[in-house]
matplotlib code that plots the C-alpha trace (Angstrom):
import matplotlib.pyplot as plt

x = [110.6, 107.1, 104.3, 102.6, 105.7, 106.1, 102.5, 102.9, 105.9, 104.5, 101.1, 102.3, 104.5, 101.9, 100.6, 97.0, 95.7, 92.0, 91.6, 92.1, 90.3, 86.7, 85.5, 84.1, 82.2, 83.9, 82.5, 79.1, 79.1, 80.3, 77.4, 74.9, 74.2, 75.4, 74.0, 73.0, 73.5, 70.7, 72.2, 75.6, 74.2, 72.6, 75.9, 77.8, 75.3, 75.5, 79.3, 79.0, 76.6, 78.7, 82.4, 82.3, 81.0, 83.5, 86.4, 85.1, 85.0, 88.6, 89.7, 88.0, 89.7, 93.1, 92.4, 91.7, 95.1, 94.3, 97.4, 97.7, 98.7, 95.4, 93.5, 95.2, 94.2, 90.6, 90.5, 91.7, 89.0, 86.3, 87.5, 87.1, 88.4, 92.2, 92.3, 90.2, 92.5, 95.6, 94.3, 92.6]
y = [176.9, 178.2, 175.7, 177.3, 176.8, 173.2, 172.4, 174.0, 171.9, 168.7, 169.0, 167.8, 165.1, 163.1, 160.0, 161.2, 159.6, 158.8, 159.3, 163.0, 163.4, 164.7, 162.7, 165.8, 167.3, 170.7, 170.9, 169.8, 172.5, 175.1, 174.1, 174.1, 170.4, 170.0, 172.8, 171.1, 167.9, 166.1, 166.9, 165.9, 162.6, 162.1, 162.9, 160.5, 157.7, 158.3, 158.0, 154.8, 153.2, 154.1, 154.6, 152.7, 149.6, 149.9, 150.2, 147.4, 145.1, 146.0, 145.3, 141.9, 141.1, 142.1, 139.9, 137.0, 137.5, 139.4, 141.1, 144.6, 146.2, 144.9, 146.3, 149.6, 149.8, 148.7, 151.5, 154.1, 153.0, 153.3, 156.7, 159.1, 162.5, 162.6, 164.5, 161.8, 159.1, 160.9, 160.7, 157.3]
z = [53.8, 54.5, 54.8, 51.7, 49.6, 50.8, 50.0, 46.6, 45.8, 47.2, 45.5, 42.1, 43.6, 45.6, 43.9, 43.5, 40.3, 40.2, 43.9, 43.5, 40.2, 40.3, 37.4, 35.7, 38.7, 38.2, 34.7, 35.8, 38.5, 35.9, 33.6, 36.5, 36.2, 39.8, 42.1, 45.4, 47.3, 45.4, 42.0, 43.3, 44.4, 41.0, 39.3, 41.5, 40.9, 37.2, 37.4, 39.5, 37.0, 33.9, 34.5, 37.8, 36.2, 33.4, 35.7, 37.9, 34.9, 34.0, 37.6, 37.5, 34.2, 35.8, 38.8, 36.3, 34.8, 31.6, 30.1, 31.7, 28.4, 26.8, 29.8, 29.5, 25.8, 26.8, 29.4, 26.9, 24.4, 27.0, 28.3, 25.3, 26.6, 26.6, 29.9, 31.6, 30.2, 31.6, 35.2, 35.0]

ax = plt.figure().add_subplot(projection="3d")
ax.plot(x, y, z, "-o")
ax.set_aspect("equal")
plt.show()
């Protein structure tokens, strides 16, 4: 099997989740909101101070023993776009 075919097959099978998701940076680039390193930094800081804080609070609740199903529902409620919820 060629390397390209192997990578194509493996790509969808790797456990990527949030570590591989851009958090919307592709859309920001497409809409010209991210166009250089400064605007990328601003975008990332914005994500950190919004989504990052939300996810950190859910992680802290999980560490404190809160029911994972409740936390999953809470995460869904705080992640409006369906596509974002699917990769979170």
